[in-house]
C-alpha positions in Angstrom: -32.6 -16.7 -0.3 -29.9 -17.0 -3.0 -26.5 -15.6 -2.0 -25.5 -12.3 -3.5 -22.3 -10.7 -4.9 -22.4 -7.2 -4.8 -20.5 -5.8 -8.0 -20.0 -1.9 -7.8 -19.5 -0.2 -11.2 -16.7 2.2 -10.7 -17.3 4.2 -14.0 -19.8 7.1 -13.7 -20.4 6.9 -17.5 -21.6 3.5 -17.1 -23.9 4.2 -14.3 -21.3 3.8 -11.5 -21.6 5.8 -8.2 -20.5 5.7 -4.6 -21.9 2.8 -2.5 -23.9 5.2 -0.5 -25.4 6.7 -3.7 -26.3 3.4 -5.2 -27.8 2.2 -2.0 -29.9 5.5 -1.8 -31.4 4.3 -5.6 -32.0 0.9 -4.2 -35.9 0.3 -2.8 -35.9 0.9 0.7 -37.4 -2.5 1.5 -34.4 -4.1 0.0 -31.5 -2.0 1.4 -31.0 -3.9 4.7 -31.1 -7.3 2.8 -28.5 -6.2 0.2 -26.2 -3.9 2.0 -26.4 -5.1 5.5 -26.0 -8.7 5.3 -22.3 -8.9 4.8 -22.4 -10.0 1.0 -19.2 -10.1 -0.8 -18.7 -6.7 -2.3 -16.1 -5.8 -5.3 -15.7 -2.7 -7.5 -15.7 -3.4 -11.1 -12.9 -1.4 -13.0 -12.3 -0.9 -16.5 -8.5 -1.5 -16.2 -7.7 -5.3 -17.0 -5.6 -6.0 -13.9 -8.3 -4.5 -11.6 -11.0 -6.6 -13.5 -9.2 -9.9 -13.0 -9.0 -9.1 -8.9 -12.7 -8.5 -9.2 -13.3 -11.5 -11.1 -11.5 -13.6 -8.6 -13.6 -12.1 -5.8 -16.7 -12.9 -7.5 -15.5 -16.7 -8.5 -14.6 -16.9 -4.9 -17.8 -15.7 -3.4 -19.8 -18.1 -5.7 -17.5 -21.0 -5.1 -17.7 -20.6 -1.3 -21.5 -21.0 -1.4 -21.4 -24.1 -3.5 -21.5 -27.6 -1.5 -18.0 -28.5 -2.0 -16.6 -25.4 -0.2 -19.2 -24.6 2.6 -16.6 -25.4 5.1 -14.2 -22.8 4.0 -13.6 -18.9 4.5 -11.5 -18.3 1.6 -9.9 -20.2 -1.5 -6.4 -19.5 -2.9 -7.4 -18.7 -6.4 -5.0 -17.2 -9.0 -5.3 -16.3 -12.4 -2.3 -17.2 -14.7 -0.2 -14.0 -15.3 -2.0 -11.9 -12.8 0.1 -9.4 -11.2 -0.2 -11.0 -7.8 1.7 -14.1 -8.9 4.7 -12.1 -10.4 7.5 -10.7 -8.6 7.3 -6.7 -9.0 10.5 -4.6 -9.0 11.4 -1.2 -9.7 13.2 -0.5 -13.0 15.3 2.3 -11.5 16.4 2.7 -7.7 13.7 4.2 -5.7 13.8 5.9 -2.4 10.5 6.4 -0.6 10.4 9.5 1.8 7.9 8.8 5.1 7.7 11.9 7.2 7.9 11.5 10.8 5.1 14.0 10.9 2.8 11.6 9.1 1.6 9.0 11.6 1.8 5.3 10.2 3.8 6.5 7.2 7.1 4.9 8.4 5.5 1.6 9.2 3.7 1.5 5.9 6.8 2.5 3.9 8.7 -0.5 5.8 5.9 -2.8 4.6 6.1 -1.7 1.2 10.0 -2.0 1.1 9.7 -5.6 2.3 7.6 -6.4 -0.6 9.5 -4.8 -3.4 12.8 -5.4 -3.8 14.9 -2.1 -4.7 12.5 0.2 -2.7 14.4 1.7 0.0 12.9 4.0 2.8 14.0 7.4 4.1 12.9 9.3 7.1 14.1 12.4 8.9 13.2 13.3 12.6 12.8 16.8 13.2 13.1 18.5 16.3 9.7 18.8 18.0 7.9 16.0 15.9 6.0 13.2 17.9 8.4 10.7 16.1 11.5 12.6 17.9 9.6 11.8 21.3 9.6 8.3 20.2 13.1 7.5 18.8 12.0 3.6 18.1 9.4 4.9 15.8 12.1 6.6 13.5 14.0 5.0 11.0 17.7 5.6 11.8 20.8 6.2 9.3 18.8 6.7 6.3 18.9 9.3 3.5 17.4 12.7 4.0 14.1 13.4 2.0 16.1 15.6 -0.5 17.6 12.4 -1.7 14.1 10.6 -2.0 12.8 9.9 -5.3 8.8 9.8 -3.9 7.2 11.1 -0.9 4.5 8.6 0.8 1.4 10.5 2.0 -0.4 8.1 4.3 -3.9 9.2 4.8 -5.8 8.4 8.1 -7.9 10.1 11.0 -4.8 11.6 12.2 -2.9 12.9 9.3 -3.5 16.5 9.6 -3.9 17.0 13.3 -2.1 19.3 15.7 1.4 20.7 14.9 2.7 17.5 13.3 -0.4 18.1 10.8 0.6 21.6 9.9 4.5 20.4 9.4 3.4 17.9 7.2 1.1 20.2 5.1 4.2 22.2 4.7 6.5 19.2 3.8 3.9 18.2 1.2 4.0 21.8 -0.5 7.7 21.5 -0.6 7.8 17.9 -2.0 
């Protein structure tokens, strides 16, 4: 009857494990009620900044079940000094290369660049890539990958498929 907040330990030395493994250890008659009812879930990390995020998630879940907040679906909680409330910038110029052979990488790189001042995005459209068939997907006029300081590898269901997946694997090896 009482609301639950699922706090998953991340550290295996402290009893942590994957959610699937922890579910398997749970008594079978409780599994549905605990893992399939949409309860708030957070992973408990041992790094302070991540603990603050987990604490916010726990506090929000508890508050949303209290009478004063039953009509809300989220709360704008913040912890003084948390990273989310600070402007993050790179101390040195950073150019992130997103391969056109990596579906979704360019879009994610652009999102990151809009969030972090000083981050620029580079991409190259090689002949034969799926991005060259769709020029609107490519970022034009930017540096070549050799001038990039980092490579973004965006992992999704199509990352390693077909010819672009093979090209991407070769690019990762050369990076």
